[in-house]
N, C-alpha and C positions, 0 to 999 in steps of 0.2 A: 550965063552966068557970072557974077563977079565972086572973087574972092580974095581970101585976106590972108597974111601971111602969116608964117608959123613964127607961133610964139612959146614958150618955156610954157610946162603944165601948169595949168592954175587951175584946172577944173576936173572935178571928182564925183563920181553918181556911187551908192549902192547898188551893187546888184543882190536884190530882197531875193531870198529862196519863193517864196510862195505870194511875194506882187515887187511893187516898184517905188523908188523911192524919186525923189526932187530931185535938182540939181543943189550941191551944196559948196560950201568957202567954208574955211575956219573959223569956229565960236571965236567973236570978238567979245562973247562974254562968256562969265560961267567961269569956275574956278580950273585952274590947270594945275594938274600934278607932276611935279618936279618930274627929271626922269631916272630914272635908277642909278646908284652911283658903285651896282656890284657889277665888278669883272666883267665880260662878257665874255661866252665861253665860244668856242672854235665853232661857229655853225656848219653843218652840211654844204656843198657846195651843188651849183644847178647838174643834174643827168648829161650823161654824153648825147648830142643828136644823132639819131640813128637817121642821119641825111648831113652827108658833106658838102652843105651850103649854110649861106649865113642868110640874114633877112635881106641885107644889105646887096647879099648877091641876088637873090628872089625874083624883086623887083629893081629895074635902074630907075632914075632918076625921069630920065628921058621918056619911058614907056607910063611916069606916073605923070607928067606934063600931057601926053598923049590922052590918055583917060580923063584928067579931068581940068586941065591948064595950065599954065606957067604956075610955080607957087615954090617954095625954097623948102619944099619934104623931105624929113629923115626918118629913117627908121629907129622905133621906139622901145626899148625893151618891157614896158608895158605901157598902158595911156588909158585913161580916163574913157569910159564908164567900163573896163571893163578887169579892173584889179581884184581878184577873188579868186580863191584857193582852187575850184573849178577852174577858170583860166589856165593857173599854174599846172594844173594835174597834166594839161595837154605836153606841157614841157616836161612834167616829171615821168611822161613814156616815154621817154628817147624823140618826143613830136617836136614841130615848127610851129611857134604861135609867133605873129610877127605881125603889127599895125602900122600902119602910115596914114598922115591926115594932116585935119586943123583941128583948130582949138574953137571953130564955132560950133560949137556941142549943141542941138534943139533945147530947146527952151519947153518942161511944160508940155510934152507930146508936140509943141508946132514946130513945123517943118523950115529950117532953114536952109536956104538955096545957095548959102554960102559954106555951108556943112561940108567934107571932104572923109572920105572915109575908107580904106582897102583894110580889110583886115584878111590872113592866109591864115588855116590854121589845119595842119599834117597827124593826121595820126598813122605813124608807121604800125605794119605786120599786122594790116586789117584781118580779120578773121571771116571765113568766108560764112558766117550766122550775122556778124555784124553787116557785112555787105548785104547780105538780104535783108536784113532791119533796114537799111540804108534806102535801098532799092524800093520798101513798101512806101518809106514816108516821103522819096522825090523819084516820083517817077522818071522812069528813061524815054529818051528818043528826041532829044534837041535835032532841030536844026540845023545847027552847025555842034556837032558832037566833041568832046572833049577824052584825052584818056583812051580807056578802055570801055569805060561807059559813065556816062552826067548826068545829072537836070538841071536847068537853069532856070529862072524865071526875073523877067526884068520887068522894071516899070518906068514907063514916060514918065509923068507925073513927078516922080523923087530920083529922077537918075540913078535906081537902087538896081542892085542885081541880087541874087544870091543862087548859089553853084555850088552842087556835090559834084565832085570828082572821085573815079577812083580809077587805078593807073598799077598796074601788078598788085600790089600789096599795102598802096598808099591811098588813104582816103584823105581826100583835099576840100577843105570848107570854105569858101570865099565867101566874105559879103562885102559891096562896096555901095557906096552913097555918092551922089554928087559930080555923076557921071555928065560931061562938058558938053550933051548935045545944042541943037537949034531949038526954038521952043518957035510953031510944036514940033512935036518928036512922038512918036510910036516905040510901042514896046522893042519894036523888031529895030528899030534903030538902037536904042540904048544897047541892046543884044553886040547890034555889028561892032557898036566902039569898045565894048568890053571883052569880046574875042577875042583879039589878040595878045590882051596881058593876060586871059585865061588860059588861050595855048601856050602862052610863056611858061608862064606856073609849071603848068602839067609837067611841058618839056622838063624845066629843068629839075622839077622833082623827082620827075622816073627819073634822069643821068645821076641825081647824088643819089639816091638809093638802091643804083646798080653798082656805085661804084664805093660804096661806106663798108667798112667792115665791124664798125661799132655793136655790140652782142647786143641782142633783144632784151628791153629790161622786163623781171619779172613782176608780174599780176601779183596786186596788195589787196590782201581781204577787208572790206573795210569791216568797221566794229556794227556791232547789230545792239550792245547793252544801250541805249539812249536813255533809260531808266537810271542807271549809273553816271552818265555821262552828265544826266543835264534831268536832273529829279523832278517829277513834276510840283512835289511838295515844297521843294527848296526854292522854284520858279514861283509859287503859289506865294511865298513869304515873301518874297522880294517884291515882286511887283501886288502884293496885298488884294487879291485876288477874291471874289467872293466864294468861289468856288474852285474845287480840283481841278486844276488841268489834265490835258491826257494827253500824249504824244500822238500824233498823225503822222501818215505815211508821204512822202515825199513822190510828187510827181513831175518827172521831167519833162514831161510836156512833146513825148516822140524822141529819137533816136539820130544823135549827131554827133560830130567828132568832138563834143565836147560830154555829153553824157558817155561816150564811150570812152574815154581818158577817165574819167571820175572815177569807173568802173573798174579799170584796169589798175590805175593807182588807191585805189580802195579809199577815194571820200567817206567820210562818214556823215551823213545826217540824222540834226534830230529837229523838227517840229515839237514845242509845247502849245497848245494854245484850249480855249473852253469846248470842252464836250460839244458835240452834235454842230460847231461852227466853223465857218471857214478860217474867219481871225487866228493869229499865232500871237501868244505872247512873246514867246523866244524862238530863237531857230539857233543853229550851228551848223559848221563845216566842219573839216577837219581833214588835211591833206597827209597824208603821211610824208617824212623823210621830204617837208616844205619848208623847213626853215631857213633854207636857202634866200628866201624871199626877203630874209629879213638882214642879208649878207649888208656891207658899207657899198659894194657895187648898185644893188639894188637901191639904198640909200638914195647916193648919190645921183643915179639916174631920173629922180626924181620920183620914184613908185609912191612914198609915201609923203609929196607935198604937200599935199591937200591934205591930211593927218595931223592931228596932235599928239604929239610925243606925252604919254603919260605911262604910270605904274598899274599894273596890277600886282594883288595881292600874291603872295606866293611866286610870282614869276620872278625870273633876275634878268631876263632878255628885256628892251627895249620894246612897249605896246607901240597900239596907235589905235587913236579914237578917231571916228567920223560920227559926229553928233552935234552939228550947228545948234544951238540956240538960237529959236528964232522963226527960223525957220519950217515950212512944213517938208518935213524930211520922216526916214528912220535912223535907228543909232545903230551903230557897230563898232566891235575894238575886236582889233587882231591882236594877235598871242603866240609864243610860244612854247609847249611844255614837251620840255625834251628833243627831240627835233622833226615833231609836228607843228602845222599851221594850225592854230583852232584862229576861226571866225565865230563871233557869237554877237547874235543883231536882235532887236529889238525892234517890236510894230509899233507903233503909236494909230495908228490904219490912214495916216494920210489926213486925217478930220483939225491936227490943230498946229499949231508950232510947235518944233519940240523946245523942253522948258529943261530948266537946269537937274530937276530931281531925275531926267529922265537918262543923263546923262552918270549921276549917282547908281541909276539900279542899273544899268546893261556894266559897269566897273564895279560893283558888289557882286549882280550873279556871276561876273568874268571869276573874280577871286575863288565861289563854292566850285567853276568847272574846275578851273587851273588846279584842285584840291582834289577835285573826284578822278583827275587825269593822272596824280601824281601816282 
């Protein structure tokens, strides 16, 4: 299959809590709020990894080329479509979160044969209860097992594999798409091509875990006072809803490394929508001690490159808006309150293009959220 060279990050997608968003680019229309002139406070730094290995050491360029074909692959601090508080929760627990690939992201759910992605996430200090949940969701017994136990599924039509591997107390989750197999190929052919890199990742994680002396990260309890953080009456007022919306429970859709990390890191989730409906007017994710995602290294790496710098009322640090006018998408704004990263999102159900009023509403609601969290 044909492969395109990697270029700087230019694409970002919103990962909605209860839905999905279409591809987005910075808005070409609509007013832009000027960046804050308030001096930035010192932000928290990224937690130390529990694994004595970096993303660059975990998988080599030669191994990536054997999997995908020749390309200029580079590990990225983060990469669309995975910029979210939950994704960063993996790192907040001392885990690893690594992504390699190109920018040929599928659009509108249509497969793109030129798209390559390898994402590896590792949760340290996995408990017996977590591993039991993992085993229940991902049955073990591969023809080619990895680590102490594993479950891997591959699909020939997309060159895609998902794998969950337990080695010691490390839980590894791997997603890859774009394996460079001949056409036609079988699922077994894709697994055979992926097996060497899965085996290598497992071995390097096991070695890194055994050699590392970084203390375990203490679990953080998530907040449960959604009615205080994101009051339904405020949401109703901002969105001019005909009826008072209610809070709903977030369902993670199974147990995964990110679900486990979000639980350990204390990610708070709040969703507000009409009673008796699956639709949502507003959703919130908050990562305690996640302010480091806004530090200069993250900004310079391009994490927020597709977002628009904006001000949120009551917030001194720079906020970032992803709400592209004219596209069929959702809107979200990311900002800091204290040492916590807050993402506030709104849904317009993907039924119409984003309008300037949608931007105004998400920023107005963000100001209310920031005041409630002070």
